[in-house]
MILUM-399753 format. One line per 3 residues: number of its first residue (from 1); their letters; for each residue x, y, z of C-alpha. Coordinates in steps of 0.2 Angstrom, whole numbers, padded with zeros to 4 digits. Last residue first. Layout:
<sites>
NUM	a	X:Y:Z  ...
</sites>
This chain:
<sites>
277	xxx	-0006:-0042:-0064  -0022:-0050:-0064  -0033:-0035:-0065
274	xxx	-0024:-0027:-0080  -0033:-0034:-0095  -0050:-0038:-0086
271	xxx	-0050:-0023:-0075  -0047:-0011:-0090  -0060:-0020:-0101
268	xxx	-0073:-0019:-0087  -0069:-0001:-0084  -0070:0004:-0102
265	xxx	-0087:-0005:-0104  -0094:0003:-0088  -0089:0020:-0093
262	xxx	-0096:0018:-0111  -0112:0011:-0105  -0116:0025:-0093
259	xxx	-0111:0038:-0106  -0123:0030:-0118  -0137:0030:-0105
256	xxx	-0133:0048:-0101  -0134:0053:-0119  -0150:0044:-0121
253	xxx	-0158:0054:-0106  -0153:0071:-0113  -0142:0082:-0102
250	xxx	-0148:0098:-0095  -0156:0091:-0080  -0140:0082:-0075
247	xxx	-0128:0097:-0074  -0133:0103:-0057  -0133:0086:-0049
244	xxx	-0116:0083:-0057  -0108:0099:-0050  -0113:0095:-0032
241	xxx	-0108:0077:-0034  -0091:0082:-0039  -0088:0093:-0023
238	xxx	-0094:0079:-0012  -0084:0066:-0021  -0068:0076:-0019
235	xxx	-0071:0078:0000  -0075:0060:0002  -0059:0055:-0008
232	xxx	-0048:0065:0003  -0056:0059:0019  -0055:0041:0013
229	xxx	-0036:0043:0009  -0033:0050:0027  -0043:0036:0035
226	xxx	-0036:0021:0027  -0050:0008:0030  -0045:-0011:0030
223	xxx	-0044:-0013:0049  -0056:-0027:0050  -0069:-0017:0060
220	xxx	-0068:-0003:0046  -0071:-0016:0033  -0087:-0022:0042
217	xxx	-0093:-0004:0045  -0090:0000:0027  -0101:-0015:0021
214	xxx	-0116:-0009:0031  -0115:0009:0027  -0113:0005:0008
211	xxx	-0131:-0001:0007  -0139:0013:0016  -0130:0026:0005
208	xxx	-0133:0015:-0011  -0152:0016:-0008  -0154:0035:-0010
205	xxx	-0142:0036:-0026  -0152:0021:-0033  -0168:0031:-0031
202	xxx	-0160:0046:-0040  -0153:0036:-0054  -0170:0026:-0056
199	xxx	-0180:0042:-0057  -0168:0049:-0070  -0167:0033:-0080
196	xxx	-0186:0031:-0081  -0192:0017:-0071  -0202:0002:-0079
193	xxx	-0194:-0013:-0071  -0185:-0021:-0086  -0173:-0008:-0094
190	xxx	-0173:0006:-0081  -0174:-0004:-0065  -0161:-0015:-0072
187	xxx	-0149:-0002:-0079  -0150:0008:-0062  -0149:-0007:-0051
184	xxx	-0133:-0015:-0057  -0121:0001:-0058  -0130:0007:-0042
181	xxx	-0122:-0007:-0032  -0112:0005:-0021  -0095:0001:-0028
178	xxx	-0084:-0007:-0014  -0081:-0023:-0023  -0087:-0037:-0011
175	xxx	-0098:-0025:-0002  -0107:-0019:-0018  -0107:-0036:-0025
172	xxx	-0118:-0042:-0011  -0129:-0027:-0011  -0131:-0028:-0030
169	xxx	-0136:-0047:-0028  -0150:-0043:-0016  -0156:-0028:-0026
166	xxx	-0156:-0039:-0042  -0167:-0051:-0033  -0179:-0038:-0027
163	xxx	-0180:-0029:-0044  -0184:-0046:-0052  -0198:-0049:-0040
160	xxx	-0205:-0032:-0044  -0207:-0035:-0063  -0215:-0019:-0067
157	xxx	-0216:-0002:-0058  -0227:0011:-0066  -0222:0028:-0073
154	xxx	-0229:0046:-0074  -0223:0061:-0082  -0225:0080:-0079
151	xxx	-0220:0090:-0093  -0205:0101:-0099  -0198:0087:-0110
148	xxx	-0180:0088:-0104  -0185:0096:-0087  -0196:0080:-0083
145	xxx	-0207:0085:-0068  -0210:0069:-0058  -0223:0055:-0056
142	xxx	-0222:0038:-0046  -0224:0020:-0046  -0225:0009:-0031
139	xxx	-0243:0009:-0026  -0250:0013:-0043  -0245:0026:-0055
136	xxx	-0263:0032:-0058  -0264:0041:-0075  -0268:0060:-0074
133	xxx	-0250:0065:-0079  -0253:0058:-0097  -0236:0056:-0104
130	xxx	-0233:0039:-0097  -0214:0036:-0096  -0202:0022:-0097
127	xxx	-0191:0028:-0111  -0181:0015:-0122  -0168:0021:-0134
124	xxx	-0153:0015:-0124  -0160:-0002:-0121  -0147:-0012:-0131
121	xxx	-0133:0000:-0125  -0138:-0002:-0107  -0139:-0021:-0108
118	xxx	-0121:-0022:-0115  -0114:-0011:-0102  -0122:-0021:-0088
115	xxx	-0113:-0037:-0094  -0096:-0028:-0095  -0098:-0021:-0077
112	xxx	-0102:-0038:-0071  -0088:-0047:-0079  -0075:-0035:-0075
109	xxx	-0079:-0034:-0056  -0080:-0053:-0055  -0063:-0053:-0063
106	xxx	-0056:-0041:-0050  -0064:-0050:-0036  -0056:-0066:-0041
103	xxx	-0039:-0058:-0043  -0040:-0052:-0026  -0044:-0069:-0018
100	xxx	-0060:-0071:-0008  -0061:-0074:0011  -0062:-0057:0018
97	xxx	-0075:-0052:0005  -0087:-0065:0012  -0091:-0055:0027
94	xxx	-0094:-0038:0018  -0104:-0047:0004  -0116:-0055:0017
91	xxx	-0119:-0038:0025  -0122:-0030:0008  -0134:-0044:0002
88	xxx	-0145:-0041:0017  -0144:-0022:0015  -0150:-0024:-0003
85	xxx	-0165:-0035:0001  -0172:-0022:0013  -0166:-0008:0002
82	xxx	-0178:-0014:-0012  -0193:-0009:-0001  -0185:0007:0005
79	xxx	-0182:0012:-0013  -0200:0009:-0019  -0207:0020:-0005
76	xxx	-0194:0034:-0008  -0196:0035:-0026  -0183:0049:-0029
73	xxx	-0185:0061:-0044  -0191:0077:-0035  -0180:0074:-0019
70	xxx	-0165:0072:-0031  -0168:0088:-0039  -0170:0097:-0022
67	xxx	-0154:0091:-0015  -0153:0080:0000  -0154:0064:-0009
64	xxx	-0139:0068:-0021  -0127:0074:-0007  -0131:0060:0005
61	xxx	-0129:0047:-0008  -0113:0054:-0014  -0106:0054:0004
58	xxx	-0111:0036:0007  -0103:0031:-0009  -0087:0040:-0003
55	xxx	-0086:0029:0012  -0089:0013:0001  -0074:0019:-0010
52	xxx	-0062:0019:0004  -0067:0001:0010  -0066:-0005:-0008
49	xxx	-0049:0002:-0011  -0044:-0007:0005  -0050:-0023:-0001
46	xxx	-0043:-0020:-0018  -0025:-0017:-0011  -0020:0001:-0015
43	xxx	-0008:0002:-0029  -0012:0020:-0036  -0018:0017:-0053
40	xxx	-0024:-0001:-0053  -0032:-0002:-0035  -0036:0016:-0032
37	xxx	-0041:0020:-0050  -0050:0003:-0052  -0060:0006:-0035
34	xxx	-0063:0025:-0038  -0073:0023:-0054  -0086:0010:-0048
31	xxx	-0086:0019:-0032  -0094:0035:-0039  -0111:0032:-0031
28	xxx	-0119:0025:-0047  -0134:0036:-0049  -0129:0041:-0067
25	xxx	-0126:0060:-0065  -0122:0059:-0047  -0109:0045:-0051
22	xxx	-0101:0056:-0065  -0099:0071:-0053  -0093:0060:-0039
19	xxx	-0080:0050:-0048  -0073:0066:-0056  -0072:0074:-0039
16	xxx	-0065:0058:-0031  -0051:0057:-0043  -0046:0075:-0039
13	xxx	-0047:0071:-0020  -0036:0056:-0023  -0023:0066:-0032
10	xxx	-0023:0079:-0018  -0021:0065:-0005  -0006:0058:-0016
7	xxx	0002:0075:-0015  -0001:0077:0004  0007:0060:0006
4	xxx	-0003:0044:0009  0010:0030:0009  0007:0017:-0004
1	x	0000:0000:0000
</sites>
């Protein structure tokens, strides 16, 4: 593990700002960008990189859900339902991470991110909205003002069992890899469960904070959290999240989807080609 000098702390801060802005745009929490950077770029063991990343995921979640834009888009009732499954998976992942080899975690990271990128591209033109605001969204659906179209839109939740199963898996993978789980939830909620991307991203941002807390506590208890590096990353992520939240309403949904797919695909390739070194 490298010594955390002031220069290295500034580098981690800058990386956190980039991760936070992109994470806030896409509901990913930023961890999916920080883990490869800390592990492959700076030489932190992947378990320690995951621990640092989870603390930043909590920070991103707090920033997004506290903002006015996030509150408008977030589906609190649906998010709380899924969070029960996610939290259970998170605790299990935090425990099993102590017994899984680093190369195995890196390959798992590469496989999952690559698969999600393919699904996101395939569904990039899909929009899960009902343009008539008078339609009842049902018990778990919702409505929000869409700045892109200038109208209030409604959506209904589909395939609830799939959402619950994916949330459990996302919680498990989140603690194993330190990435928040949003990278799995957002594409699945958007592609198969009927949520518009902006609503899925905001709801995911709310959930990942709760998910990450359980895993971070376990990593901290095992002495795998580097406090100075974590503090630098958190400050960077907070600054980046603020910028991402303000940019989000001005970016077309399809552009956000393609950006999500490009980021996931690039990280998957990087971890696959360099992860075993």
